[in-house]
N, CA, C and O atoms as a DFTB+ gen file, in Angstrom:
788 C
 N C O
     1  1       4.682      13.626       0.460
     2  2       5.839      13.068       1.141
     3  2       5.636      13.166       2.644
     4  3       5.205      14.204       3.146
     5  1       5.939      12.104       3.359
     6  2       5.725      12.082       4.805
     7  2       6.702      13.002       5.533
     8  3       6.289      13.814       6.360
     9  1       8.008      12.879       5.228
    10  2       9.025      13.730       5.843
    11  2       9.867      14.315       4.715
    12  3      10.270      13.599       3.799
    13  1      10.132      15.616       4.783
    14  2      10.948      16.268       3.775
    15  2      12.283      15.530       3.643
    16  3      12.957      15.256       4.636
    17  1      12.644      15.217       2.414
    18  2      13.852      14.450       2.145
    19  2      15.103      15.142       2.707
    20  3      16.014      14.469       3.191
    21  1      15.152      16.467       2.648
    22  2      16.310      17.210       3.160
    23  2      16.473      17.009       4.665
    24  3      17.591      16.902       5.168
    25  1      15.345      16.960       5.379
    26  2      15.406      16.709       6.828
    27  2      15.975      15.317       7.078
    28  3      16.837      15.140       7.939
    29  1      15.496      14.335       6.328
    30  2      15.970      12.960       6.512
    31  2      17.476      12.840       6.259
    32  3      18.196      12.217       7.039
    33  1      17.936      13.434       5.177
    34  2      19.364      13.357       4.833
    35  2      20.202      14.086       5.883
    36  3      21.267      13.609       6.275
    37  1      19.716      15.242       6.336
    38  2      20.427      15.999       7.372
    39  2      20.591      15.164       8.639
    40  3      21.613      15.256       9.320
    41  1      19.592      14.357       8.949
    42  2      19.628      13.534      10.162
    43  2      20.317      12.182       9.933
    44  3      20.287      11.320      10.811
    45  1      20.926      11.995       8.784
    46  2      21.738      10.794       8.576
    47  2      21.115       9.680       7.760
    48  3      21.667       8.581       7.702
    49  1      19.983       9.935       7.129
    50  2      19.364       8.896       6.288
    51  2      20.232       8.639       5.058
    52  3      20.985       9.509       4.620
    53  1      20.116       7.439       4.514
    54  2      20.808       7.089       3.279
    55  2      19.766       6.696       2.232
    56  3      18.676       6.224       2.557
    57  1      20.133       6.905       0.973
    58  2      19.264       6.481      -0.125
    59  2      19.830       5.178      -0.666
    60  3      20.972       5.118      -1.122
    61  1      19.008       4.138      -0.604
    62  2      19.440       2.822      -1.063
    63  2      18.666       2.452      -2.316
    64  3      17.453       2.650      -2.391
    65  1      19.375       1.914      -3.296
    66  2      18.731       1.489      -4.538
    67  2      18.381       0.005      -4.447
    68  3      19.168      -0.808      -3.961
    69  1      17.193      -0.324      -4.921
    70  2      16.712      -1.702      -4.954
    71  2      16.285      -2.028      -6.379
    72  3      15.746      -1.172      -7.080
    73  1      16.523      -3.245      -6.799
    74  2      16.056      -3.704      -8.101
    75  2      14.610      -4.174      -7.996
    76  3      14.115      -4.463      -6.906
    77  1      13.947      -4.247      -9.133
    78  2      12.583      -4.771      -9.192
    79  2      12.559      -6.181      -8.591
    80  3      13.469      -6.979      -8.816
    81  1      11.507      -6.472      -7.827
    82  2      11.280      -7.773      -7.173
    83  2      12.285      -8.089      -6.072
    84  3      12.501      -9.257      -5.746
    85  1      12.895      -7.067      -5.500
    86  2      13.832      -7.268      -4.401
    87  2      13.108      -7.086      -3.068
    88  3      12.307      -6.164      -2.911
    89  1      13.388      -7.956      -2.125
    90  2      12.761      -7.874      -0.801
    91  2      13.474      -6.812       0.023
    92  3      14.701      -6.804       0.114
    93  1      12.698      -5.918       0.620
    94  2      13.238      -4.872       1.489
    95  2      13.291      -5.392       2.921
    96  3      14.293      -5.230       3.618
    97  1      12.199      -6.019       3.346
    98  2      12.198      -6.734       4.622
    99  2      11.161      -7.845       4.557
   100  3      10.180      -7.767       3.818
   101  1      11.407      -8.878       5.350
   102  2      10.512     -10.037       5.398
   103  2       9.527      -9.918       6.549
   104  3       9.820      -9.312       7.580
   105  1       8.364     -10.502       6.354
   106  2       7.399     -10.635       7.442
   107  2       8.087     -11.342       8.611
   108  3       8.744     -12.366       8.424
   109  1       7.934     -10.794       9.808
   110  2       8.519     -11.397      10.989
   111  2       9.862     -10.815      11.392
   112  3      10.336     -11.066      12.500
   113  1      10.490     -10.032      10.501
   114  2      11.767      -9.391      10.848
   115  2      11.492      -8.233      11.814
   116  3      10.476      -7.549      11.696
   117  1      12.391      -8.021      12.758
   118  2      12.234      -6.943      13.725
   119  2      12.357      -5.591      13.018
   120  3      13.296      -5.374      12.253
   121  1      11.423      -4.695      13.268
   122  2      11.418      -3.375      12.634
   123  2      12.504      -2.501      13.252
   124  3      12.495      -2.234      14.453
   125  1      13.441      -2.059      12.410
   126  2      14.538      -1.242      12.917
   127  2      14.797       0.014      12.103
   128  3      15.646       0.825      12.470
   129  1      14.064       0.185      10.981
   130  2      14.302       1.331      10.113
   131  2      12.996       1.972       9.649
   132  3      11.957       1.322       9.533
   133  1      13.095       3.262       9.390
   134  2      12.027       4.014       8.735
   135  2      12.362       4.011       7.250
   136  3      13.500       4.280       6.864
   137  1      11.363       3.705       6.414
   138  2      11.551       3.656       4.967
   139  2      10.614       4.667       4.293
   140  3       9.432       4.752       4.625
   141  1      11.162       5.426       3.346
   142  2      10.350       6.365       2.562
   143  2      10.807       6.276       1.107
   144  3      12.002       6.322       0.817
   145  1       9.852       6.150       0.209
   146  2      10.172       5.944      -1.204
   147  2      10.510       7.270      -1.875
   148  3       9.701       8.198      -1.901
   149  1      11.707       7.335      -2.409
   150  2      12.123       8.494      -3.208
   151  2      11.591       8.323      -4.627
   152  3      11.052       9.259      -5.216
   153  1      11.751       7.113      -5.169
   154  2      11.249       6.812      -6.509
   155  2      10.964       5.323      -6.604
   156  3      11.778       4.497      -6.191
   157  1       9.796       4.986      -7.154
   158  2       9.443       3.593      -7.372
   159  2       8.169       3.176      -6.668
   160  3       7.439       4.008      -6.130
   161  1       7.911       1.874      -6.677
   162  2       6.694       1.314      -6.093
   163  2       7.031       0.071      -5.274
   164  3       7.800      -0.787      -5.706
   165  1       6.443      -0.006      -4.089
   166  2       6.677      -1.109      -3.154
   167  2       5.333      -1.716      -2.764
   168  3       4.346      -1.005      -2.576
   169  1       5.311      -3.046      -2.644
   170  2       4.104      -3.749      -2.207
   171  2       4.396      -4.446      -0.889
   172  3       5.445      -5.069      -0.718
   173  1       3.451      -4.333       0.044
   174  2       3.520      -5.120       1.282
   175  2       2.425      -6.169       1.213
   176  3       1.264      -5.856       0.952
   177  1       2.810      -7.432       1.451
   178  2       1.827      -8.511       1.334
   179  2       2.191      -9.681       2.234
   180  3       3.305      -9.790       2.745
   181  1       1.197     -10.552       2.405
   182  2       1.360     -11.804       3.127
   183  2       1.018     -12.928       2.170
   184  3       0.239     -12.741       1.235
   185  1       1.601     -14.098       2.403
   186  2       1.183     -15.267       1.632
   187  2       1.092     -16.457       2.573
   188  3       1.788     -16.528       3.585
   189  1       0.217     -17.388       2.215
   190  2       0.050     -18.571       3.070
   191  2       0.787     -19.765       2.480
   192  3       1.479     -19.637       1.470
   193  1       0.638     -20.919       3.109
   194  2       1.343     -22.124       2.663
   195  2       0.929     -22.554       1.263
   196  3       1.687     -23.245       0.583
   197  1      -0.265     -22.155       0.821
   198  2      -0.733     -22.495      -0.523
   199  2      -0.294     -21.459      -1.552
   200  3      -0.733     -21.494      -2.702
   201  1       0.576     -20.533      -1.137
   202  2       1.090     -19.458      -2.002
   203  2       0.007     -18.468      -2.413
   204  3       0.173     -17.749      -3.399
   205  1      -1.093     -18.421      -1.678
   206  2      -2.117     -17.407      -1.932
   207  2      -1.655     -16.123      -1.263
   208  3      -1.286     -16.114      -0.089
   209  1      -1.683     -15.043      -2.028
   210  2      -1.162     -13.771      -1.548
   211  2      -2.297     -12.819      -1.187
   212  3      -3.342     -12.792      -1.836
   213  1      -2.059     -12.033      -0.124
   214  2      -2.988     -10.962       0.242
   215  2      -2.170      -9.680       0.319
   216  3      -1.230      -9.583       1.108
   217  1      -2.527      -8.707      -0.495
   218  2      -1.802      -7.446      -0.543
   219  2      -2.298      -6.520       0.552
   220  3      -3.482      -6.189       0.611
   221  1      -1.395      -6.110       1.408
   222  2      -1.728      -5.168       2.490
   223  2      -1.743      -3.731       1.987
   224  3      -2.540      -2.915       2.449
   225  1      -0.864      -3.424       1.044
   226  2      -0.811      -2.067       0.516
   227  2       0.240      -1.920      -0.562
   228  3       1.194      -2.694      -0.634
   229  1       0.047      -0.906      -1.406
   230  2       1.012      -0.548      -2.440
   231  2       1.392       0.901      -2.193
   232  3       0.525       1.753      -2.000
   233  1       2.695       1.179      -2.199
   234  2       3.210       2.498      -1.840
   235  2       4.082       3.030      -2.967
   236  3       4.818       2.277      -3.604
   237  1       3.992       4.350      -3.208
   238  2       4.696       4.950      -4.340
   239  2       5.501       6.174      -3.904
   240  3       5.624       6.465      -2.714
   241  1       6.041       6.877      -4.887
   242  2       6.910       8.034      -4.635
   243  2       6.380       8.895      -3.496
   244  3       5.231       9.338      -3.522
   245  1       7.227       9.128      -2.499
   246  2       6.870       9.987      -1.373
   247  2       6.217       9.275      -0.213
   248  3       6.159       9.819       0.890
   249  1       5.721       8.062      -0.436
   250  2       5.063       7.315       0.639
   251  2       6.092       6.680       1.567
   252  3       7.193       6.321       1.151
   253  1       5.711       6.551       2.818
   254  2       6.483       5.752       3.762
   255  2       5.725       4.444       3.961
   256  3       4.536       4.353       3.655
   257  1       6.423       3.431       4.478
   258  2       5.775       2.139       4.694
   259  2       6.469       1.406       5.825
   260  3       7.651       1.617       6.094
   261  1       5.710       0.539       6.482
   262  2       6.261      -0.311       7.530
   263  2       6.529       0.384       8.853
   264  3       7.307      -0.127       9.658
   265  1       5.907       1.543       9.109
   266  2       6.206       2.289      10.333
   267  2       5.538       1.766      11.601
   268  3       6.174       1.804      12.654
   269  1       4.295       1.280      11.566
   270  2       3.634       0.934      12.831
   271  2       4.436       0.077      13.798
   272  3       4.442       0.382      14.991
   273  1       5.127      -1.000      13.345
   274  2       5.860      -1.802      14.322
   275  2       7.031      -1.064      14.974
   276  3       7.505      -1.473      16.034
   277  1       7.503       0.022      14.349
   278  2       8.568       0.815      14.967
   279  2       8.117       1.382      16.310
   280  3       8.908       1.491      17.247
   281  1       6.843       1.739      16.393
   282  2       6.306       2.405      17.574
   283  2       6.085       1.453      18.750
   284  3       5.982       1.888      19.897
   285  1       6.015       0.170      18.461
   286  2       5.698      -0.778      19.547
   287  2       6.700      -1.928      19.641
   288  3       6.407      -2.972      20.225
   289  1       7.893      -1.724      19.057
   290  2       8.962      -2.732      19.117
   291  2       8.478      -4.120      18.688
   292  3       8.712      -5.120      19.367
   293  1       7.806      -4.146      17.558
   294  2       7.295      -5.404      17.014
   295  2       7.981      -5.723      15.687
   296  3       8.741      -4.915      15.153
   297  1       7.700      -6.903      15.176
   298  2       8.234      -7.289      13.873
   299  2       7.268      -6.851      12.776
   300  3       6.107      -6.534      13.035
   301  1       7.774      -6.842      11.552
   302  2       6.949      -6.438      10.413
   303  2       5.832      -7.455      10.187
   304  3       6.086      -8.659      10.210
   305  1       4.594      -6.989       9.969
   306  2       3.467      -7.902       9.783
   307  2       3.335      -8.443       8.362
   308  3       2.493      -9.300       8.095
   309  1       4.174      -7.937       7.446
   310  2       4.093      -8.351       6.048
   311  2       5.474      -8.202       5.419
   312  3       6.362      -7.557       5.976
   313  1       5.634      -8.804       4.261
   314  2       6.875      -8.674       3.496
   315  2       6.752      -7.483       2.564
   316  3       5.713      -7.286       1.934
   317  1       7.818      -6.682       2.474
   318  2       7.853      -5.548       1.544
   319  2       8.771      -5.912       0.388
   320  3       9.928      -6.280       0.593
   321  1       8.248      -5.805      -0.824
   322  2       9.017      -6.135      -2.024
   323  2       8.818      -5.041      -3.069
   324  3       7.734      -4.467      -3.171
   325  1       9.851      -4.754      -3.836
   326  2       9.758      -3.719      -4.865
   327  2       8.986      -4.256      -6.069
   328  3       9.179      -5.398      -6.487
   329  1       8.121      -3.426      -6.611
   330  2       7.395      -3.768      -7.838
   331  2       8.162      -3.220      -9.041
   332  3       8.084      -3.767     -10.141
   333  1       8.904      -2.133      -8.817
   334  2       9.747      -1.518      -9.846
   335  2      11.137      -1.318      -9.245
   336  3      11.336      -1.544      -8.052
   337  1      12.089      -0.898     -10.060
   338  2      13.360      -0.450      -9.496
   339  2      13.040       0.729      -8.587
   340  3      12.198       1.564      -8.917
   341  1      13.712       0.797      -7.445
   342  2      13.374       1.821      -6.445
   343  2      14.608       2.489      -5.867
   344  3      15.692       1.907      -5.808
   345  1      14.410       3.724      -5.444
   346  2      15.363       4.423      -4.585
   347  2      14.594       4.700      -3.300
   348  3      13.571       5.385      -3.318
   349  1      15.089       4.165      -2.183
   350  2      14.361       4.256      -0.917
   351  2      15.248       4.885       0.145
   352  3      16.400       4.494       0.336
   353  1      14.680       5.867       0.830
   354  2      15.381       6.538       1.913
   355  2      15.215       5.682       3.164
   356  3      14.104       5.288       3.520
   357  1      16.337       5.401       3.826
   358  2      16.348       4.509       4.987
   359  2      16.986       5.247       6.164
   360  3      18.073       5.814       6.049
   361  1      16.286       5.224       7.289
   362  2      16.729       5.945       8.481
   363  2      16.568       5.050       9.702
   364  3      15.587       4.314       9.806
   365  1      17.520       5.106      10.621
   366  2      17.430       4.268      11.814
   367  2      16.211       4.651      12.653
   368  3      15.772       5.801      12.663
   369  1      15.694       3.673      13.339
   370  2      14.523       3.864      14.210
   371  2      14.778       4.946      15.256
   372  3      13.928       5.811      15.466
   373  1      15.940       4.908      15.916
   374  2      16.249       5.882      16.973
   375  2      16.237       7.312      16.430
   376  3      15.710       8.220      17.072
   377  1      16.815       7.503      15.256
   378  2      16.853       8.842      14.661
   379  2      15.460       9.273      14.212
   380  3      15.101      10.444      14.331
   381  1      14.679       8.330      13.697
   382  2      13.300       8.631      13.298
   383  2      12.522       9.204      14.488
   384  3      11.790      10.182      14.335
   385  1      12.676       8.605      15.660
   386  2      11.967       9.104      16.846
   387  2      12.487      10.467      17.298
   388  3      11.726      11.272      17.834
   389  1      13.764      10.728      17.089
   390  2      14.305      12.055      17.411
   391  2      13.670      13.121      16.514
   392  3      13.343      14.215      16.972
   393  1      13.501      12.787      15.229
   394  2      12.851      13.722      14.301
   395  2      11.420      13.997      14.745
   396  3      10.978      15.145      14.735
   397  1      10.695      12.954      15.135
   398  2       9.313      13.148      15.590
   399  2       9.258      14.051      16.824
   400  3       8.322      14.835      16.977
   401  1      10.255      13.943      17.700
   402  2      10.309      14.805      18.893
   403  2      10.617      16.253      18.527
   404  3      10.071      17.182      19.123
   405  1      11.487      16.435      17.553
   406  2      11.904      17.781      17.144
   407  2      10.867      18.499      16.300
   408  3      10.801      19.728      16.314
   409  1      10.052      17.746      15.560
   410  2       9.095      18.328      14.613
   411  2       7.681      17.831      14.926
   412  3       7.245      16.828      14.360
   413  1       6.963      18.509      15.812
   414  2       5.599      18.069      16.163
   415  2       4.660      17.969      14.963
   416  3       3.761      17.128      14.953
   417  1       4.857      18.813      13.954
   418  2       3.982      18.752      12.772
   419  2       4.160      17.425      12.036
   420  3       3.193      16.863      11.522
   421  1       5.390      16.928      11.985
   422  2       5.639      15.634      11.347
   423  2       4.998      14.520      12.172
   424  3       4.414      13.583      11.629
   425  1       5.119      14.642      13.483
   426  2       4.490      13.643      14.359
   427  2       2.974      13.616      14.132
   428  3       2.366      12.546      14.087
   429  1       2.377      14.790      13.992
   430  2       0.927      14.880      13.729
   431  2       0.585      14.238      12.388
   432  3      -0.436      13.562      12.262
   433  1       1.437      14.447      11.389
   434  2       1.212      13.843      10.074
   435  2       1.144      12.322      10.191
   436  3       0.302      11.685       9.558
   437  1       2.031      11.741      11.001
   438  2       2.026      10.289      11.165
   439  2       0.809       9.807      11.941
   440  3       0.270       8.741      11.644
   441  1       0.376      10.567      12.917
   442  2      -0.830      10.191      13.659
   443  2      -2.021      10.145      12.703
   444  3      -2.824       9.212      12.747
   445  1      -2.130      11.148      11.847
   446  2      -3.216      11.188      10.858
   447  2      -3.096      10.035       9.872
   448  3      -4.089       9.388       9.538
   449  1      -1.870       9.780       9.405
   450  2      -1.634       8.683       8.469
   451  2      -2.062       7.348       9.071
   452  3      -2.743       6.558       8.418
   453  1      -1.661       7.100      10.315
   454  2      -2.034       5.848      10.975
   455  2      -3.549       5.729      11.127
   456  3      -4.118       4.657      10.918
   457  1      -4.192       6.827      11.488
   458  2      -5.651       6.802      11.644
   459  2      -6.317       6.437      10.322
   460  3      -7.258       5.644      10.300
   461  1      -5.833       7.013       9.217
   462  2      -6.407       6.696       7.900
   463  2      -6.194       5.230       7.544
   464  3      -7.099       4.561       7.044
   465  1      -4.989       4.743       7.807
   466  2      -4.694       3.343       7.475
   467  2      -5.535       2.380       8.307
   468  3      -6.032       1.382       7.785
   469  1      -5.698       2.670       9.593
   470  2      -6.526       1.813      10.450
   471  2      -7.971       1.821       9.958
   472  3      -8.620       0.777       9.899
   473  1      -8.465       2.997       9.609
   474  2      -9.835       3.105       9.100
   475  2      -9.998       2.310       7.803
   476  3     -10.984       1.592       7.634
   477  1      -9.031       2.436       6.886
   478  2      -9.106       1.695       5.625
   479  2      -9.075       0.185       5.870
   480  3      -9.827      -0.561       5.243
   481  1      -8.206      -0.264       6.781
   482  2      -8.127      -1.697       7.088
   483  2      -9.436      -2.188       7.701
   484  3      -9.898      -3.286       7.388
   485  1     -10.027      -1.385       8.563
   486  2     -11.307      -1.768       9.176
   487  2     -12.395      -1.916       8.124
   488  3     -13.174      -2.868       8.155
   489  1     -12.442      -0.965       7.188
   490  2     -13.440      -1.040       6.119
   491  2     -13.181      -2.253       5.229
   492  3     -14.114      -2.946       4.825
   493  1     -11.913      -2.502       4.930
   494  2     -11.573      -3.644       4.092
   495  2     -11.977      -4.950       4.763
   496  3     -12.557      -5.824       4.118
   497  1     -11.679      -5.089       6.044
   498  2     -12.065      -6.312       6.759
   499  2     -13.579      -6.481       6.797
   500  3     -14.093      -7.588       6.638
   501  1     -14.286      -5.379       7.009
   502  2     -15.751      -5.436       6.997
   503  2     -16.244      -5.929       5.639
   504  3     -17.147      -6.762       5.554
   505  1     -15.626      -5.391       4.566
   506  2     -16.051      -5.782       3.225
   507  2     -15.743      -7.246       2.940
   508  3     -16.539      -7.937       2.304
   509  1     -14.599      -7.718       3.405
   510  2     -14.227      -9.118       3.170
   511  2     -15.181     -10.067       3.896
   512  3     -15.560     -11.109       3.361
   513  1     -15.556      -9.703       5.096
   514  2     -16.404     -10.570       5.907
   515  2     -17.863     -10.530       5.453
   516  3     -18.523     -11.566       5.384
   517  1     -18.358      -9.344       5.148
   518  2     -19.794      -9.175       4.965
   519  2     -20.301      -9.099       3.536
   520  3     -21.507      -9.208       3.316
   521  1     -19.441      -8.920       2.576
   522  2     -19.952      -8.585       1.256
   523  2     -19.690      -9.643       0.195
   524  3     -18.827     -10.511       0.323
   525  1     -20.481      -9.518      -0.854
   526  2     -20.334     -10.384      -2.024
   527  2     -19.071      -9.972      -2.783
   528  3     -18.526      -8.897      -2.531
   529  1     -18.598     -10.817      -3.712
   530  2     -17.434     -10.432      -4.514
   531  2     -17.636      -9.092      -5.233
   532  3     -16.715      -8.278      -5.307
   533  1     -18.840      -8.869      -5.758
   534  2     -19.122      -7.612      -6.444
   535  2     -18.926      -6.417      -5.496
   536  3     -18.308      -5.419      -5.866
   537  1     -19.453      -6.530      -4.287
   538  2     -19.337      -5.430      -3.321
   539  2     -17.893      -5.231      -2.874
   540  3     -17.461      -4.098      -2.662
   541  1     -17.148      -6.321      -2.730
   542  2     -15.730      -6.208      -2.347
   543  2     -14.938      -5.456      -3.403
   544  3     -14.149      -4.563      -3.092
   545  1     -15.164      -5.834      -4.661
   546  2     -14.428      -5.198      -5.757
   547  2     -14.820      -3.737      -5.887
   548  3     -13.952      -2.878      -6.045
   549  1     -16.119      -3.438      -5.824
   550  2     -16.576      -2.045      -5.913
   551  2     -15.980      -1.221      -4.774
   552  3     -15.562      -0.085      -4.993
   553  1     -15.935      -1.766      -3.580
   554  2     -15.358      -1.066      -2.439
   555  2     -13.879      -0.766      -2.682
   556  3     -13.413       0.339      -2.406
   557  1     -13.146      -1.747      -3.197
   558  2     -11.736      -1.554      -3.521
   559  2     -11.574      -0.461      -4.578
   560  3     -10.703       0.400      -4.455
   561  1     -12.412      -0.495      -5.613
   562  2     -12.321       0.494      -6.692
   563  2     -12.642       1.907      -6.181
   564  3     -11.979       2.872      -6.562
   565  1     -13.655       2.024      -5.325
   566  2     -13.973       3.329      -4.720
   567  2     -12.792       3.853      -3.898
   568  3     -12.456       5.035      -3.969
   569  1     -12.170       2.973      -3.125
   570  2     -11.039       3.392      -2.288
   571  2      -9.876       3.868      -3.154
   572  3      -9.235       4.872      -2.841
   573  1      -9.603       3.149      -4.242
   574  2      -8.521       3.570      -5.134
   575  2      -8.850       4.920      -5.761
   576  3      -8.006       5.816      -5.800
   577  1     -10.081       5.061      -6.252
   578  2     -10.476       6.307      -6.919
   579  2     -10.404       7.491      -5.945
   580  3      -9.975       8.582      -6.321
   581  1     -10.820       7.274      -4.708
   582  2     -10.765       8.340      -3.703
   583  2      -9.328       8.772      -3.443
   584  3      -9.059       9.956      -3.239
   585  1      -8.413       7.820      -3.449
   586  2      -7.006       8.123      -3.195
   587  2      -6.405       8.980      -4.310
   588  3      -5.494       9.770      -4.061
   589  1      -6.907       8.829      -5.535
   590  2      -6.368       9.590      -6.664
   591  2      -6.853      11.037      -6.670
   592  3      -6.246      11.886      -7.323
   593  1      -7.934      11.329      -5.953
   594  2      -8.545      12.671      -5.943
   595  2      -8.936      13.140      -7.342
   596  3      -8.986      14.342      -7.601
   597  1      -9.211      12.210      -8.234
   598  2      -9.562      12.556      -9.609
   599  2     -10.995      13.079      -9.692
   600  3     -11.891      12.605      -8.994
   601  1     -11.184      14.058     -10.557
   602  2     -12.516      14.609     -10.805
   603  2     -13.158      13.973     -12.041
   604  3     -14.298      14.282     -12.389
   605  1     -12.411      13.082     -12.698
   606  2     -12.921      12.398     -13.889
   607  2     -14.088      11.485     -13.519
   608  3     -14.179      10.995     -12.393
   609  1     -14.967      11.269     -14.479
   610  2     -16.099      10.374     -14.257
   611  2     -15.595       8.957     -13.966
   612  3     -16.047       8.311     -13.020
   613  1     -14.651       8.480     -14.792
   614  2     -14.064       7.156     -14.567
   615  2     -12.549       7.272     -14.693
   616  3     -12.034       7.920     -15.604
   617  1     -11.848       6.632     -13.760
   618  2     -10.382       6.650     -13.771
   619  2      -9.847       5.271     -14.133
   620  3     -10.497       4.252     -13.899
   621  1      -8.650       5.261     -14.708
   622  2      -8.003       4.001     -15.041
   623  2      -7.532       3.339     -13.748
   624  3      -6.902       3.979     -12.907
   625  1      -7.839       2.073     -13.602
   626  2      -7.398       1.285     -12.448
   627  2      -6.154       0.524     -12.899
   628  3      -6.263      -0.378     -13.729
   629  1      -4.974       0.863     -12.373
   630  2      -3.727       0.307     -12.918
   631  2      -3.367      -1.090     -12.439
   632  3      -2.240      -1.538     -12.650
   633  1      -4.293      -1.786     -11.802
   634  2      -4.004      -3.098     -11.240
   635  2      -4.478      -4.216     -12.159
   636  3      -5.498      -4.086     -12.836
   637  1      -3.733      -5.310     -12.175
   638  2      -4.151      -6.494     -12.929
   639  2      -5.290      -7.178     -12.179
   640  3      -5.584      -6.853     -11.028
   641  1      -5.923      -8.132     -12.859
   642  2      -6.995      -8.888     -12.201
   643  2      -6.434      -9.660     -11.002
   644  3      -7.090      -9.781      -9.967
   645  1      -5.202     -10.183     -11.157
   646  2      -4.573     -10.919     -10.053
   647  2      -4.308      -9.988      -8.875
   648  3      -4.517     -10.376      -7.726
   649  1      -3.851      -8.765      -9.142
   650  2      -3.586      -7.819      -8.054
   651  2      -4.874      -7.434      -7.331
   652  3      -4.883      -7.288      -6.108
   653  1      -5.954      -7.269      -8.081
   654  2      -7.247      -6.968      -7.448
   655  2      -7.669      -8.146      -6.571
   656  3      -8.193      -7.953      -5.474
   657  1      -7.439      -9.359      -7.058
   658  2      -7.738     -10.554      -6.253
   659  2      -6.913     -10.547      -4.970
   660  3      -7.428     -10.871      -3.900
   661  1      -5.648     -10.184      -5.069
   662  2      -4.780     -10.152      -3.890
   663  2      -5.223      -9.094      -2.878
   664  3      -5.078      -9.290      -1.672
   665  1      -5.756      -7.986      -3.360
   666  2      -6.243      -6.930      -2.469
   667  2      -7.552      -7.316      -1.788
   668  3      -7.783      -6.960      -0.633
   669  1      -8.399      -8.035      -2.495
   670  2      -9.753      -8.299      -1.999
   671  2      -9.926      -9.675      -1.367
   672  3     -10.979      -9.969      -0.801
   673  1      -8.898     -10.520      -1.459
   674  2      -9.014     -11.864      -0.895
   675  2      -9.858     -12.796      -1.736
   676  3     -10.336     -13.817      -1.242
   677  1     -10.047     -12.459      -3.000
   678  2     -10.834     -13.291      -3.907
   679  2      -9.912     -14.088      -4.822
   680  3      -8.720     -13.797      -4.930
   681  1     -10.477     -15.090      -5.474
   682  2      -9.729     -15.827      -6.495
   683  2      -9.743     -15.009      -7.779
   684  3     -10.706     -14.291      -8.047
   685  1      -8.682     -15.113      -8.571
   686  2      -8.596     -14.320      -9.798
   687  2      -9.747     -14.640     -10.753
   688  3     -10.238     -13.751     -11.449
   689  1     -10.176     -15.899     -10.789
   690  2     -11.297     -16.275     -11.655
   691  2     -12.568     -15.542     -11.254
   692  3     -13.356     -15.120     -12.100
   693  1     -12.753     -15.398      -9.925
   694  2     -13.932     -14.678      -9.412
   695  2     -13.862     -13.210      -9.799
   696  3     -14.877     -12.615     -10.164
   697  1     -12.681     -12.623      -9.725
   698  2     -12.512     -11.215     -10.101
   699  2     -12.842     -11.026     -11.577
   700  3     -13.565     -10.097     -11.935
   701  1     -12.321     -11.893     -12.430
   702  2     -12.582     -11.784     -13.872
   703  2     -14.078     -11.882     -14.157
   704  3     -14.634     -11.062     -14.887
   705  1     -14.721     -12.885     -13.578
   706  2     -16.159     -13.097     -13.789
   707  2     -16.975     -11.906     -13.280
   708  3     -17.911     -11.457     -13.942
   709  1     -16.610     -11.403     -12.099
   710  2     -17.352     -10.289     -11.488
   711  2     -17.167      -9.014     -12.294
   712  3     -18.122      -8.260     -12.476
   713  1     -15.958      -8.756     -12.780
   714  2     -15.729      -7.550     -13.586
   715  2     -16.530      -7.594     -14.881
   716  3     -17.006      -6.560     -15.349
   717  1     -16.682      -8.780     -15.461
   718  2     -17.514      -8.901     -16.667
   719  2     -18.964      -8.526     -16.352
   720  3     -19.616      -7.838     -17.137
   721  1     -19.464      -8.982     -15.202
   722  2     -20.833      -8.626     -14.791
   723  2     -20.952      -7.123     -14.560
   724  3     -21.934      -6.499     -14.961
   725  1     -19.939      -6.549     -13.910
   726  2     -19.965      -5.102     -13.638
   727  2     -19.894      -4.303     -14.929
   728  3     -20.468      -3.218     -15.020
   729  1     -19.190      -4.834     -15.935
   730  2     -19.138      -4.156     -17.230
   731  2     -20.505      -4.208     -17.907
   732  3     -20.942      -3.229     -18.511
   733  1     -21.176      -5.353     -17.806
   734  2     -22.508      -5.492     -18.415
   735  2     -23.510      -4.517     -17.814
   736  3     -24.404      -4.038     -18.511
   737  1     -23.366      -4.218     -16.522
   738  2     -24.274      -3.273     -15.864
   739  2     -23.729      -1.842     -15.906
   740  3     -24.294      -0.937     -15.292
   741  1     -22.628      -1.646     -16.635
   742  2     -22.004      -0.333     -16.861
   743  2     -21.440       0.326     -15.602
   744  3     -21.282       1.546     -15.550
   745  1     -21.140      -0.484     -14.594
   746  2     -20.510       0.081     -13.389
   747  2     -19.014       0.250     -13.591
   748  3     -18.389       1.085     -12.937
   749  1     -18.432      -0.539     -14.496
   750  2     -17.038      -0.372     -14.898
   751  2     -16.979      -0.395     -16.422
   752  3     -17.891      -0.881     -17.090
   753  1     -15.884       0.142     -16.953
   754  2     -15.607       0.032     -18.386
   755  2     -14.333      -0.767     -18.544
   756  3     -13.392      -0.622     -17.764
   757  1     -14.312      -1.620     -19.570
   758  2     -13.108      -2.354     -19.904
   759  2     -12.820      -2.047     -21.375
   760  3     -13.580      -2.424     -22.267
   761  1     -11.692      -1.348     -21.603
   762  2     -11.300      -0.958     -22.955
   763  2      -9.900      -1.477     -23.215
   764  3      -8.959      -1.110     -22.512
   765  1      -9.756      -2.332     -24.225
   766  2      -8.471      -2.937     -24.561
   767  2      -7.832      -3.567     -23.316
   768  3      -6.645      -3.381     -23.048
   769  1      -8.635      -4.305     -22.576
   770  2      -8.225      -5.037     -21.363
   771  2      -7.901      -4.125     -20.190
   772  3      -7.503      -4.612     -19.133
   773  1      -8.062      -2.806     -20.347
   774  2      -7.811      -1.871     -19.250
   775  2      -9.117      -1.569     -18.528
   776  3     -10.168      -1.413     -19.150
   777  1      -9.030      -1.489     -17.214
   778  2     -10.201      -1.307     -16.369
   779  2     -10.362       0.153     -15.984
   780  3      -9.397       0.810     -15.595
   781  1     -11.590       0.660     -16.093
   782  2     -11.914       2.041     -15.710
   783  2     -13.096       2.020     -14.762
   784  3     -14.058       1.281     -14.969
   785  1     -13.020       2.832     -13.726
   786  2     -14.106       2.920     -12.740
   787  2     -14.318       4.377     -12.369
   788  3     -15.186       4.685     -11.552
């Protein structure tokens, strides 16, 4: 969890319930709130005029999302939508900055979080520009596995083929074809349509 829920509530945060597939904020809206997930899953993504989607990130229980534009008075760079029913803690921007001033350790946590996110985005962009579909998918799978901190040889990848396509900037057909090749070379396992890496 980014900020202890008790601290947020003490400083005036509210818990708002959202239904599955509900928009929390739209791309281009001015950032005015800090959001932290109490329960559920949220996706931030962009889509173009052809309805092709690119997933910027998926956030779950305890994660915060959409903070960077708060720091520079900018609008949100992506749309945030719930993937499941959610309970989300919402706090005004002004109060969020007061908390950061009062709690240097929390401020440090956000600095580290931003550094990790920037590094991940840089690696992702490098992979999109320079690599084959196989390398893009493997890079995505490694990043997911690293985030889980699992010691298992292979972990279940909970994303659909379409979601992997949205993360990697590939077409879903390319993802399906590439995963079949990766299964043939034993780099991934597919059991009952579930993907393991």
